[in-house]
N, C-alpha and C positions, 0 to 999 in steps of 0.2 A: 503494500500500500504506500509506503513512503516514496518508493521510486515513481509511482504513478503521479503522486502529488508533486514531486520535484519536476517531472517532465511537463506536467500541466502548467506549473508556475513558470518554467523556462519558456514555454511556448507563449504564454501570456505576456511575459516581459519582452520577448522578441517581437511579437506583434505590435505592442504599444510603441516600441522604439522605432519600428519601421514606419509607423504613421506619425512620427514626430513632426514638429513644425506646425505652423498654423495653416488651416485649410481656408481657402478663399471663400468669402461669403457670396460672391458672384463671379461668373466666368469673366475673364479679361475681355475688354471691348475689342471687336475685330478692327483691323486696320481699315481706315477710310479708303473706299475704292475710288479709283480715278477713272475719268472718261476720256476716250480718244474719239473725237468726232472728225470723220474724214469726208471731205466734199470733193467729188470728182466732177470736173467741169470742162466744157468746151465753150469758149467765148462767153463766159459768165453763166451759162445754163448747165444745170445738173445733168449728168449722164448716168442712166440706169444700167443695172446688170453688169457692173465692173467688179471683178473679183479682187478682194483685199485680204491679205494674210498678216498675222503677227507671227513671224518666224519662230521666235524663241518659245512660244506657247502652243504652236500648232493650231491656232485659231484662224478661221476663215469666215468671211461674209461677202455678200454682194451688195452693191449700192441699191437704194430704193428708187422710186420713180423721180425723186428730187435730186438724186446723185449723192445721197448721204448714207453713211454707215456709222454706227456707234459701237465701239468696243468698251466694255467695262473691265478694267485691269487693275492689278495691284501696282503700287508705285514701283518704278524701275525704268531701265533703258531697254528699248525694243527696236526691232527693224520692221517697219511697215513695208510690205511688198504689194505694189499695185500693178495689176495686169491691165494696162491701158495701151492705147494705140499711139504710136510714134512714127515718124518717118523712118524708113528702112525696115530691117527685119524685126519681128516682134521680140522685144526683150523686156522682162519685168523691170519696173522701177522700184528701187529700194530707198527708203527714207528713214533716217535715224530719228527716233523720238524718245525723249526722257520725260517721265511723268512723276510729279511729286504726289504724296498722299492727299487724296481729296480734290486734286486739280482736274479741271477740264481743259484739254488741249485741242485746238482745231488745226487741222492740216488740210491744205488745198492741193489737189493733184490735177494737173492739166491732162486732158485727153485730146487726141486729134481725130475728130470724127471724119474729116476729109481723108485721113490716111486709111480708113477702112475701105474706101472706094478705090484705092489705088492711085489717088491724086497725090501730087507732091506739094507739100507745104514748105514755103520758102522762109518763113519767119522763125525766130528762135522759139524753142519750147523749153521752159524751165523744168527741172526734175521734180518739182514740188516745193512748197514753202510752208513754213509754220506761220499760221495767222496769229496765234497767241498761245 
C-alpha cells in the first residue's frame, strides 16, 4: 500500500509541475490581417478575368468585372504575379509588395488589350505601380 500511495503522490506532483505557470484567461488576439487590392486596367478601365497569384502562399484569383481582386494576407513581403497582356511574347509580370499588419495596399497593373488582337502598341507600358 505505501508504494501505491508514493506512486500516486509522485504522479500528482509531476502533473501539477507540468501545468505550472499561469494559464491565459483569453486566447491571444490574432494578428490584424492586411488587404492587397489589385486593379488591372487598360487606359483607366478595369479588365476582367486576369489571373493574379501570390507566389509565396500559392494563392490565386481572377479580377472581377471592374478589374479588381482583393487578397487578405498576413503582414509580410510577397510577389504578386499578374498574367496580363504585353507587347511581345506572353510573360507574367511580377510585382514586389510589402504589407504591414492591418494595412490596405493598392496596386495598379496595366494590361494591353490591343496586344490581345495582335496589334503592336508603341507607347511605354509600366510593370505596375503601388498606388498607396
